[in-house]
C-alpha positions in Angstrom: 0.0 0.0 0.0 1.4 3.3 -1.1 1.2 6.0 1.6 1.1 9.7 1.1 3.7 12.0 2.8 1.2 13.1 5.4 0.3 9.5 6.2 4.0 8.6 6.5 4.6 11.5 8.9 1.5 10.7 11.0 2.5 7.0 11.4 6.2 7.8 12.0 6.2 10.8 14.4 5.5 9.0 17.6 8.0 6.2 17.1 10.6 8.7 16.0 10.1 10.9 19.0 10.4 8.1 21.5 13.2 6.3 19.7 15.4 9.4 19.8 14.5 10.9 23.1 14.3 7.7 25.2 17.7 6.8 23.8 19.1 9.9 25.5 17.1 9.4 28.7 18.5 5.9 29.1 22.1 7.3 29.0 21.2 9.7 31.9 19.4 7.0 33.9 22.3 4.6 33.8 24.7 7.4 34.5 22.7 8.2 37.6 22.9 4.6 38.7 26.6 4.7 38.2 27.1 7.8 40.4 26.8 10.8 38.0 23.7 12.9 38.8 24.4 15.6 36.1 21.5 14.5 33.9 19.2 14.2 36.9 20.0 17.7 38.1 19.4 19.0 34.6 16.0 17.4 34.5 16.9 15.0 31.7 15.8 11.7 33.3 12.2 12.5 32.3 10.4 10.2 29.9 8.7 13.2 28.4 10.1 13.6 24.9 9.8 17.4 25.1 12.6 17.4 27.7 15.0 15.9 25.1 13.8 17.4 21.8 16.0 19.4 19.6 13.8 21.3 17.1 16.1 20.8 14.2 17.4 17.3 15.0 14.3 15.7 16.5 11.6 17.2 14.3 12.7 19.0 11.2 15.5 16.8 9.9 13.8 13.5 10.5 10.5 14.7 8.9 12.4 16.1 5.9 14.4 12.9 5.3 11.3 10.8 5.8 9.4 12.9 3.3 12.3 12.7 0.8 12.3 8.9 1.0 16.0 8.6 2.1 17.6 7.2 5.2 15.9 8.7 8.2 18.4 10.8 10.2 18.0 12.8 13.4 19.2 13.5 16.9 18.1 14.7 20.3 19.8 17.1 22.8 22.7 15.1 24.2 22.3 14.2 27.9 25.0 15.9 30.0 27.2 13.4 31.6 30.3 14.0 33.7 32.5 10.9 33.4 34.6 12.0 36.4 31.6 11.2 38.7 31.2 7.6 37.6 32.0 5.2 40.3 33.9 2.6 38.2 35.4 4.8 35.5 35.9 2.9 32.2 33.5 0.1 33.0 30.7 2.6 33.8 31.5 4.5 30.6 30.7 1.4 28.6 27.5 0.8 30.5 26.3 4.4 30.0 27.2 4.3 26.3 25.4 1.0 25.8 22.3 2.2 27.6 20.9 4.2 24.6 21.2 1.4 22.1 19.9 -1.1 24.6 16.8 1.2 25.1 16.3 1.2 21.3 16.4 -2.6 21.3 13.8 -2.8 24.0 11.6 -0.3 22.2 11.8 -2.4 19.1 10.4 -5.4 21.0 7.7 -3.1 22.5 6.6 -1.9 19.1 6.6 -5.5 17.9 4.1 -6.3 20.7 2.0 -3.3 19.6 2.0 -4.5 16.0 0.9 -8.0 17.2 -1.9 -6.4 19.2 -3.0 -4.5 16.0 -3.4 -7.8 14.2 -5.7 -9.0 16.9 -7.7 -5.8 16.7 -8.4 -6.4 13.0 -5.6 -4.6 11.1 -6.5 -6.6 8.0 -9.8 -4.7 7.9 -8.1 -1.3 7.7 -8.9 1.7 9.9 -7.1 2.5 13.2 -5.8 -1.0 13.7 -4.0 -0.9 10.3 -2.5 2.5 11.2 -1.3 0.9 14.5 0.2 -2.0 12.7 2.1 0.2 10.3 3.3 2.3 13.3 4.5 -0.8 15.1 6.5 -2.0 12.1 8.0 1.5 11.7 8.8 1.5 15.4 10.7 -1.7 15.1 12.6 -0.4 12.0 13.6 3.0 13.3 14.7 1.7 16.7 16.9 -1.0 15.1 18.4 1.6 12.8 19.1 4.1 15.6 20.6 1.3 17.7 23.0 0.1 15.0 23.8 3.6 13.8 24.8 4.8 17.3 27.2 1.8 17.7 29.3 3.1 14.9 32.8 4.1 16.2 32.5 7.7 15.0 32.6 10.5 17.6 30.3 11.5 19.3 28.3 8.3 18.7 28.0 5.8 21.5 30.3 3.3 19.7 33.1 5.9 19.8 33.0 6.2 23.6 33.2 2.4 23.9 36.2 2.2 21.6 37.9 5.1 23.4 37.8 3.2 26.6 40.3 0.7 25.1 42.6 3.4 23.6 45.5 4.7 25.5 47.1 8.1 25.7 47.9 9.7 22.3 45.8 7.1 20.5 42.7 8.3 22.3 43.7 11.9 21.7 44.3 11.3 17.9 41.0 9.4 17.7 39.0 12.3 19.2 40.6 14.8 16.8 38.2 13.6 14.1 35.2 14.8 16.2 34.9 18.2 14.5 34.5 16.4 11.2 32.1 13.7 12.4 29.0 15.3 11.0 30.5 15.5 7.5 31.8 11.9 7.8 28.3 10.7 8.7 26.7 12.8 6.0 29.0 11.4 3.4 28.3 7.8 4.6 24.5 8.5 4.2 24.7 10.2 0.8 27.1 7.7 -0.7 25.5 4.5 0.7 28.3 4.0 3.1 25.9 2.5 5.7 24.9 -0.4 3.6 26.9 -2.8 5.8 24.3 -2.2 8.5 21.7 -3.9 6.4 22.8 -7.5 7.3 22.6 -7.0 11.2 19.4 -4.9 10.7 17.7 -7.6 8.6 18.8 -10.3 11.0 17.3 -8.5 14.1 14.1 -7.5 12.2 13.6 -11.0 11.1 14.3 -12.4 14.6 11.8 -10.0 16.3 9.2 -10.7 13.6 9.6 -14.4 14.1 9.3 -14.1 17.9 6.1 -12.1 17.7 4.7 -14.0 14.7 4.5 -10.8 12.5 
């Protein structure tokens, strides 16, 4: 079924908001458990997407890329974390960094459950249950993509923080020197299909979740 741009936006906006903003909230929540209360004191442990939204990155850019039919791209306001406050240093950095992608994986399972519910409500007959089914499928898709994308070892993505834990001295310094160019690196990867290698793990996870829930 071919959807109009308005229909795509209507179905996608809730999964996008929660996928991006709860990803950030998860970082702050785990950081709080590990001893750093910076995010908590900044009011960033809220599950309210408004607390994490960046007008350009959370609303405008995702909707434009969605309408254009390309790879959906966006971001939320980064949660402030002071690594000096973490109780176990490097180990906690890994936990905090993995928290966002882990939240996306959990949300993918949650959207799968919603999609399954939609089939019981009569999605095959159309109407609201069909819209809910499409929203569930999109929720699975966007969360898996955001999870895999953020595990890339490109600053400031979560994968870069994990890799940096294992780098020493000047190697870590040289690694983070690419940070000012990260946006252009990521943009080039998107424009020139440099993210195609994510297709295999994405398809594997999507198929696994679909099998588990019988979608």
